[in-house]
N, C-alpha and C positions, 0 to 999 in steps of 0.2 A: 504494500500500500504506500503510495507517495507520501513523503514526509508532511507536506502541507495539508493533505487530506486527513492524515492521522492527527495532526495538531488541531485542525478544525473540529474534528469529532471529539477529541479530548476536551477542548475548550467548551464545546457545546454541552457535554455531559457535566462539566463543572457548573455550567449555568443551570442545567436541569436540576442538579442536586441542591444548589443554592436556592433555587426557586422553591423546592420542597422544604428545605430547612426553614425558610421564611413563612411557611404555612400558606403558600400561594397555590392556586389550582391551575390546571391546564384546560384548554379548550378541547373539544372533540377532535378537531383536526390535529392539534399539537400532540394529543395522546396517541392518535393513530400513527403519526410520524415517528414518535419515540419508540413505540413497540415494534414498528416495522424495522427500524434501525437496530434494535436489540435482536430481533429474530434473524436479521441478516448478518449478525456477528460483527457489527461495526464498533462495538465497545468491548473493552477487555473485561475479564472475569471480575476483577476487583470493582470496576465501575458498575457492572450489572448487579453484583451482590449488594453494593451500597444503595443502588436505586431500589432494589426489592426490599431491603431492610428499612429504608426510609418509609416505604409504603406500608410496612407493618405497623408504623407508629402514627399513622394518620388515617382519617376516613377518606374513602374514595367518593367522588362526585358522580352524578349521572352522566355528565359530559365525558368524564375520563373513562368510565366503564364502557360507554358507547364507542369511544374512539379505540380503546383496546380491542373491543369485540370486532369492530370494523376491520382492523388490521389482521386479526386472527382469521376471520372468514375470507378475507381477500387472499391470504397466503395459503389457505388450506387446500387440500385435495377434496373437491366436492364429490358427493355421491348421490345419484338419483335412484331411489329404491322402487320407483314406479308404483307407489301405493299411497292412497289417501289415508288420513287419520292416524298417522304414526304418533306414538308417544314416547317420550324419554323420561325416565325417572332418574334424576341426577342431583346429588347434593354438592355443595361447595367443598365439603370436607372442612378440615381445619377447626372442628369443634373440640378436639382434644379429648373426646369421650371414649374412644377405643371400643366402640360397639362392634358386633359382628356385622356381616355385609348385608344390612337390612334392605337398602334400596335395590341392590342387585337381585336378592331373593324376591322382593316384591315385583321386580320386572318379569321374572319367570312366572309368578302367579298371574300377573296381568296377561301375559302371553297364553298361559294355560286357560284363561277365561275367554280366549278367542280374539284378543285385541293385538294389533301389530305394534311391536316395540323396537325402537332403534336405540339400544342402550349405549351411551357414550361413557367410556371409562378409562382409567389409567392406573399405573402403579401407585401405591401409597407413598406419600411424601411426608406428611405430618402424622400419618398413622402407619401402623406396622403392616397392614394388609389391605390394599386397595382392591377394587373390583378386578382389575387386570391380574393382580397377583393370584387371587383365588381361581379365576377362570383358567389361567395358564397352568396352575398346579393340578387342576381337575381335568386337564387334557385338551382344552380348547386351543386351536391353532389360530392365532391372529391373522387377519387378512384385510386387504383393502381392495380386493378383486370385486368389482361391481356385480358380476354374474353370480359369484359365490354368495355374496351377501343377499342378493335378491332371492336366491334359492333358500337361504336360511329363513328369511321372512316368510316365504311361501309355505315352507315345510314345518317350521318350528314356531312361527308367529313372532320370531325375535331374531335380531342379529346383534352382534357385539362389535362396536366401533372402538378399537384400541387407539386412543388419542395420538400417540406418536406416529402411527402410520398415516394419519390424515393431516397432521400438523408437523411436517418434517422440519420446518424452520425453527421449531421449538427445541430441537436437539442442542442448540447453543446454550439454552438455559437449564436444561434437565440436570446436568451435573451440579450446577450451583444450587438448584432447589434441593437436591438430595443432601448436599453438604450443609445447607442452612438448617434443614430438618424442621422448619416451622411453616405455618401457612403464609403464603404471599398473595399478591393480587392475582396470581395465576389460578389460585383456588377459586376466586370469585368468577373467573371467566369460563370454567369448565362447562356449566350448564348452558351458557350462551353461545357456544361455538360448536355445537353438534353439526358435523358436516352434512348430515341428512336433512337438516332444517325441519324437524318434525312439527306438525301442526298443533300438537298438544304437548305440554310440559308440566311435570310435577317437579318443583325445584325446592330443595331444602337448603336453608342458609343458617349460618351460625350465630347471627344476632339480628335484633329487630331493626337496627339502623340500616344494615345491608338489605334486609327484606323490603324496606320501604324504597330504597334505591332501585332494587329489582322491579318493584311494583310500578314505579314511574316508567321504567324502561319497557316493560311488557305492555303497559297501557297504550304505548305508541305502535305496537305491533299487531299483526293479525293472528297471533298465536293464542290458543285457548290455554289458559295457565292457572295453576295454583302454586303459590309460593308459601312455604310453611317454615315456622321456627318454633321449637319447643321453648317455653318461657324460661327454662333453666339452661338453655344454650345448645341443645342438640339441633343438628341440621336435618331432623326427621321427626316423625311422630314417635316419641320414645315411651309414652305412657308413664313416664316418671313425673309428669306434671301436665298442666293444660298446655295447649299450643295455639298459636295464632296463624291464621291463614289470610292471604291476600288473593283475590281473584276479580274477575269482571263484576262479580256480584258485591264487591266491597271487601272490607277487612272485618274479621271477627275473631274473638277468642272462643276456642272450642274447649268445653269442659269435658275431661275424660270421664268424670262421674256421670254426666248427662248422657254421654255416649254409651254408658253401660259397663265401664271398665274400672277396676281397682287400680290404685296408684302402685307402680312397680318400684322396687329398689333398683338403683342403677346397676348393681352387681348382677341382676337377673338378665341383663342384655349385653354383658361384656363379650368381646370377641376373644379369640385365642391369642396367646402370646407369640405364636409362630404362624406362618402361612399354613402349615400342615394342620394345626389346631383349628384355625379359622375355616379351612376347607371341610374339616370334620363337622363343625357346627352347621355349615352350609348344607351338607348332604343330610344331616340329621333332620333339618327342617323339611327339605324336599321329600325325604322318605317317610314323613309322618311320625317321626320319633322325637320331636322337640318338646320342650316344656310349653305349657299354656302361655307363659309370658313371651317366649320367643315367637310362637305362632301369632299371638295377638298383635305384636308390634309389626311383624311383616304384613299381616292382613290389613291392619289399619292404613299403612302406607299404600298398599295395593288398592284398597277401597278408595282412597283419595284420588289415586290416578284414574280409576274407573269413573269416578264422579267428575273428574276434570273433563274426560271425553264426553260424558253424558251429564251435563249440569242439572238436567231435570230429575235425575235419580236421587233418592235419599242416600245418606251415608249408610244407613242400615241395609238397604237393598244392595248397595255396592259392596258392602262387607260380606254379605251372604254369597254374592257372586264370586268374590275372591276366595272365600272359605271353601266353596264347592270345588274350585279349581285346585286348591291345595289338597283337600281330603281325597278327591277322586284320583289324585296323582297326575292330573293333566299338566300341572306345573312341572313335575318331574319328567313327564314325557317331552315337554318342550325343551327342557335342559338336555336330556339325552339325545334328542334329535339334532339339536344344535351342535353338540360336541361330536357326534358320530358322523355328521354330514361331511 
């Protein structure tokens, strides 16, 4: 890289960091340009680590999140699954709660209930076992082949979109994220940058402030959405406390007692300490051998996804639909079909 160009980029990153340290915000276009430059490897590792760390210490704005999303979608490998009414169940992660793979399991329940799912996932960064970790351990072979993914959706009602295969530009930041080991603004982007651009999304976020930013963003889209946050900080329905949802119908606090559930102890929904243990819990749920607590958490998240697709349905009806898919082993069948295809 020519010396003058290197000096310009170095100076610009200094300006960007100073901008952040002064608690100033970026426009949508500025944010898009910054992330594009990061993805293209135009800054060194120390500069990118400093940028990500600074963002851990401040709130993100709607304009910034939009700009980052625009850059990611522009740089990604798009995929057309040639089907309407896809849904993705994707959390931001970063809640530090170390639960088992609830949203991924709920995705198979939704697929087992007959809906088409495009699950966007990645390896764990701030948690020990992300959706990609468990899927890989259980024998799924990641692919970005469009025909293969369409076959998956047709045969299993679900495909798995391993983020690094669709966002190759992000390989520049992956090692830094792993070394930092904490949530960064890239956690916030995961649900927004599904390359299949599903028409429906159930999005879990780790705090209410971010939930509201997401709500502003989704209000401007054509996506049918439910954004959720458990009031004690989970990025999913945890049944450890009440949870808040944001949708086109407005925002509301959902009482777990009114929904007919008892409050869980956080220990009841912990994941494994290794990928192997997490995969064991995963298969225990699909095989119908899980605890009532594990089942109910998965089914509540699946029910919210079904209700997102069908807003006219009650939560209870959506829950029974999800429950039937799990008990009848249709969810297990979707999983096996996907892995064996």
